[in-house]
N, C-alpha and C positions, 0 to 999 in steps of 0.2 A: 191390461191392468186397469182396475177400477179407478185409481187416482188419475190416470191419463184421460180416461173417459170423462171424469168430472171436470178436469181442466178444460177440455174441449167445450163442455156445456157452459162453463163460466165465461170462457172467451166469447162464445156466441151471445151470451147474455150481455156482456159488456159492449159488444158491437151493436146489439139491438138498442141498448140504452143510449149509445152515442147517436144513433139515427133518430130515436124518439126525442132526445134532448135538442138536437139540431132543428127538428121539425117544430118542437114546442116553442123555442125562442123565436123561430121565424114567423109562426102564425100568431102567437100570443103577443109578441112585442114588435113584430115587423122588422126584425134584424136580418141582415144578409146571412146567407147560409154559412159563410166562413166565420163570421162573428159568433154564430151559434155553436159551431164546432169548437172554436177557441174557448168559449165559455164552459162548455161541457168538459173539455179536457182539463182545464185548470181547476174546475170544481171537483171532479171525481179523483184527481190526483192530489187534492188538498194542498196545492201550491200556495193558494191564498192571495193571488193577485186581485186587484179591485175589479168590480164589475165592468164589462166592456161598455155597456150603456146603462143608465138608470132603469131599474125594474119597477113595474107596476105591482099592485098588490097580488094580482093573479100570477105575474112572473115570479114574485118572491115565493109564493106557495109552490109553484112548479119547480123552482130551483131547490126548495127543501126536499122535494121528492128525488131530484137528481142527486143531491148530496147524500141522502140516506141510502138510496139504491146503489150509487157508485161506490161509496166507502165500504158498504157491506160486501159487495161483490169483490172488491179488491182484497179485503181482509180474508174472505173465504178462499179467494184464489191463492193468496200467499200461504195460507194453511194447507191447502190442497197440494201446492207445489212442494212444500216441505215434506208432506206425506209421501208424494211420489218419489222424491229423492231418497227418503229413508227406505221405502219399499225396494227401490232399485238397489241400494247398497246392501240391504239385508238379503235380497234374493241372490246377489252376486256372492256374498259371503257364504250363505248356506249352500249355494250351488257349488262353490269351490270345495267346501267341506264334504258335501255328498260325493263329489267326483273323487276326492282324495280317499274317501272310505271305499269306494268301488274299485279304485286302482289298487288299494291295499289288499283287497280280497282276490285279486287276480292270481291265477295259477294255471300252468300249462297253456299260456296265452302267447300272443304274437306282439312284437314291438315294431311299430312302423316309424322310422326316423325321417321326418319330412312330410309336410302336408301339401306338397306340390301336386301336379297332375298325376304322376306315377304313384305317389303315396295315397292319394285319394282313390285312385282306381283300385289299388290293392285293398283299401279299407272297404270299399263297396262290395267287393267279392267276398271278403271275410264276413261282412255283416249279412250278406245274403245266405251264407251257409246255414246258421250263424256260428261264428267262432269268436272267442273273446280276444280282444286286442286293445292296445292303447297307442295313440299317436304322440310322438314327441316333436314339438315344433317350437323353434326359437322366436319366431315372429308372433307377438301377442295378437296383433290385429287379425292375422290369418287364422290363428288358433281360435280366436273368439268367434269366427264365422261358422265353425263346425263343432264348437263345444256342446251345442244343444243336441247334436246327433250322435257324436262318438266321444269316447273317453279321450281327453286331451291333456297332455302334460307339457307345460311351457318350460323350456329349458334347452340347454346345449347338449345334444346327444353325444358329443365327443368327450364330455366330462363323465367320469366314473360315477359321481354322486347322482347325476341325472338318470343314468342307467340303473343305479341301485333303486332310485325312487320309482322306476318302472318295474322293479322286481325282476331284473334280468336273470337272477339266480333261479327263478321258478318258471321262466319263459320257455316256450317250445321253439320259437323261431324269431328272427329279427330281419327286418328289411331296411337296408341303408339306401334311402331313396331321395337324398338331398340333391340339389342341382349341380354340385361340384364334385368331381372325382376325388379331389384331395380330402374333402370333408368325409366322403363315404369311406375312403381308405382309412382315415383315422378312427371312424366309428367302428369299422370292422376290427381293427387292431385292438381297440379298447374292449369291445364286446367279447372277442375271442379270449382275451385274457381273463375276463370276469366269469365267463361260462364256456369252458372248453367243449361241452357237449351240445351247445346251441347250434341249430341250423341257421345259417346266415346267407341271405340272398342280397346281392348288391347291384345297384344301378351303375352303369358306366356310360359316359358320354363319348369319350375318345376310345379308339380301338386299342391303343397302347395301355390303357388303364386296366383292361381285363386281367392281364397276367399279374399285375401288381396287386389287385384285389384278391385274386386267388392265392397268391403267395402270402398275403396278410392274414388269410384265414377264411375267406368267403367260400361257401360250398358251391355256389354257382353265381354267375354274373349275367345280367340281362342288359342289353343295349337297346333302348327304345328306337334309336335312329336306325340301327342295323335291322331290327325287327320290322320297322315300318317300310324300309327299302325292300326287304324280302316279300312282305305282304303286297306291296304295289306290283312287283314283278309277277307274283303268283296270281294276282287278280287278272293280269293280262293272259298268262299262259295256261292257268288251270282255274278258271272262274267258278266252275261247279264244285270243285274240291273246297275252295275257299268258302263258298256258300254253305256247304255241308258243315264245315268246321264252325262257322258262325252259328248255325242252327244248334249244333251240339254243345257249344261252349258259352254262347252269349244269349241263349234263349230268344233268338230271332226266328220268327215263324213257328215251327213246331216246338212243343214244350219238351225238349230233350236235354240231357245233361250227360257228360262223361265224368265218371267218378272212380275212385279207388276203394275197393272193399277189402278190409283186413279179415283174414280167416284165422279165427282163434283156435286154441287146442280143443275146446269143447264144441266147436261149430258143427252144425248138422251136415255141412258139406265136406268136412275134413275126411280124407281118405276115399272120397267118391270121385268118379270120373265126371267129366263135363256132362256127358250124356245122362249118367245116373242121377246127377244133382237136379236135373230138369229145371234149371234156372230159366232157360229160354222159354220152355213150354208153359211153365206155371206162373212165372213172374214177369214175363215179357221183357227181360233184360238180356242184352247181347254181351257176351264175354269177348272183348277185343284182344286181350292179352293176359298173361299171368306173369307177375314180377316175382322173381326169387333172387336169393343171394347170388346164384350162379349167372343170372342175367334175365333178359326179358324173352318170354315165349309168346310171339305174336300169332294171332289167329289159331288158338289151340284146337287140336283135333278132338273129336268126341271122346276118344279113349284116354286123353290126357287126364292125369289124376290131380285133384286139388289137395294140397298138403297144408297142415297147420303152419302158420307163418307166411303163407303166400299172400300176395295182394292181387286181387282180381281187378283188372282195368275193364270197366263195364260201361255200357251206354243204355240209357232208358229214361223214362220219365222220372222227375225228382222224387215223387212219392214212392215209386217202385224201388229206386235206389236206396231210399231211407229204410224201407222195409227189409231190403236185402242186407243192409248193414246190420240191422238188429238180429237177423237170423244167423249171419255169418260170424258174429262176434263171440 
């Protein structure tokens, strides 16, 4: 911000004036350094104490310079400080208004309740896609740290009005990721009542909380501690499998990604077999499974047919998957 830069320059100029004034009174009048410092401070702050020692003609002329320069810098500094505060308030005001407008335009988006470690991880993945989302966080300080990067709504996610402000009626999914199971349970109950078709994923800290969250209306429950324990054990028992999953899901090493491809009624692949679609040969994408209403077909055979409404679980480079999504829709 320009006003902050100007304040730094004015501060540096005042410090320089302080040093020059001390040196001037020391060499012109022969005063001790502290007396020169005291004289400069009382002069530029217009306190009006009497002179520390009588001044010669040259000292009086030099003091006039200190008075004019010091008072001018102080006045300019006060004006610049007011400008900086005004710019800060205006930027906050218009920033909030802009964010409110962007939240108001959201549709088919995701709502993340809680900006903790789990909520932030979910936000990073959605932003990488990218997919539209808004984070609801009750702690203003925490929300302020991420408001420049993501859409943030300060409020209590257990309250219906807060969820309405996040346009839950138009949302695709909701993540209840606060740090307490009781709060997540109440969020799930409230969200399910406001939007019965919403896909809800909840975080659970305690094992007993999972069944309560599912009963309340969550579609699935994730326990970070349970997952972490499984991950640690698998890292010992099947380290190469874990390394492969890291590569495919978190972009470590090779640039690979596992995604789901929706096959639309007018898709070029609809009605074709895996072999006839030539997805692997021409697009470099591996079909790992086909998800249908009847269930999941893992490692589909070349003669398996792709039908409209199927979801292809595929692995490949991100650009290849994006291109396949466009063709399959």
